[in-house]
C-alpha positions as CSV (number, residue, x, y, z in Angstrom):
1,X,26.7,-31.5,15.2
2,X,26.9,-27.7,14.1
3,X,23.0,-27.3,12.8
4,X,22.7,-23.3,12.3
5,X,18.9,-22.4,12.8
6,X,17.1,-22.1,9.3
7,X,16.5,-17.8,9.7
8,X,12.6,-16.6,10.0
9,X,10.9,-15.5,6.9
10,X,9.1,-12.3,6.7
11,X,5.5,-13.4,6.1
12,X,6.1,-15.1,9.8
13,X,7.8,-11.9,11.3
14,X,4.5,-10.5,9.6
15,X,2.6,-13.0,11.2
16,X,3.6,-13.4,15.0
17,X,3.7,-9.6,14.6
18,X,0.2,-9.3,13.6
19,X,-1.1,-12.1,15.6
20,X,0.1,-9.1,19.1
21,X,-3.4,-7.1,20.4
22,X,-1.5,-3.4,20.0
23,X,-0.2,-4.4,16.2
24,X,-3.2,-5.8,15.6
25,X,-5.8,-2.7,16.1
26,X,-2.3,0.1,14.4
27,X,-3.0,-2.8,11.0
28,X,-6.0,-2.3,10.6
29,X,-5.8,1.2,10.4
30,X,-3.5,0.7,8.5
31,X,-6.8,-1.1,6.2
32,X,-9.4,0.9,6.3
33,X,-6.9,4.3,5.5
34,X,-4.2,2.8,3.0
35,X,-6.6,0.2,1.0
36,X,-8.6,2.2,0.6
37,X,-6.6,5.0,-1.6
38,X,-4.9,2.2,-3.6
39,X,-8.7,0.7,-4.8
40,X,-9.7,4.5,-5.1
41,X,-7.6,4.5,-7.5
42,X,-7.0,1.4,-9.5
43,X,-10.8,0.5,-9.0
44,X,-13.0,3.5,-9.1
45,X,-10.6,5.8,-11.5
46,X,-9.4,2.7,-13.6
47,X,-6.1,3.2,-13.9
48,X,-5.2,-0.1,-12.2
49,X,-1.6,-0.7,-14.5
50,X,1.3,0.9,-15.9
51,X,1.4,1.9,-19.7
52,X,5.5,2.6,-19.2
53,X,8.5,0.7,-19.4
54,X,11.1,1.7,-17.2
55,X,11.6,2.7,-13.3
56,X,11.6,6.6,-14.0
57,X,8.4,6.5,-15.7
58,X,6.4,4.2,-14.0
59,X,7.3,6.3,-10.5
60,X,6.1,9.6,-12.5
61,X,3.5,7.7,-14.0
62,X,2.2,6.8,-9.9
63,X,3.1,9.9,-9.2
64,X,0.5,11.5,-12.0
65,X,-1.9,9.1,-10.0
66,X,-1.1,10.0,-6.9
67,X,-1.9,13.5,-7.7
68,X,-4.4,13.5,-9.4
69,X,-6.4,11.5,-6.2
70,X,-5.2,14.7,-4.2
71,X,-7.0,17.0,-6.2
72,X,-9.7,15.5,-6.4
73,X,-9.6,14.7,-1.8
74,X,-8.5,18.6,-2.8
75,X,-11.6,19.5,-4.5
76,X,-14.6,17.8,-2.1
77,X,-13.1,19.2,0.7
78,X,-14.3,22.5,-0.2
79,X,-17.9,21.5,-1.3
């Protein structure tokens, strides 16, 4: 009887990756660096939803959100 193995889900692959020590350290760095940006954009600036429709318009709106974030970072680095 030929039983094909069930493919491993992306969640399971990520779980295995995070459980290894080197990858766990790397992932924790990401949480500190990347998640802070999304938190600042969505919570502090109130930019937590897109008001436009369509992929192109949403991409442009996201780039504007990021531009606001980066301009603020530049302003803070000058002071």
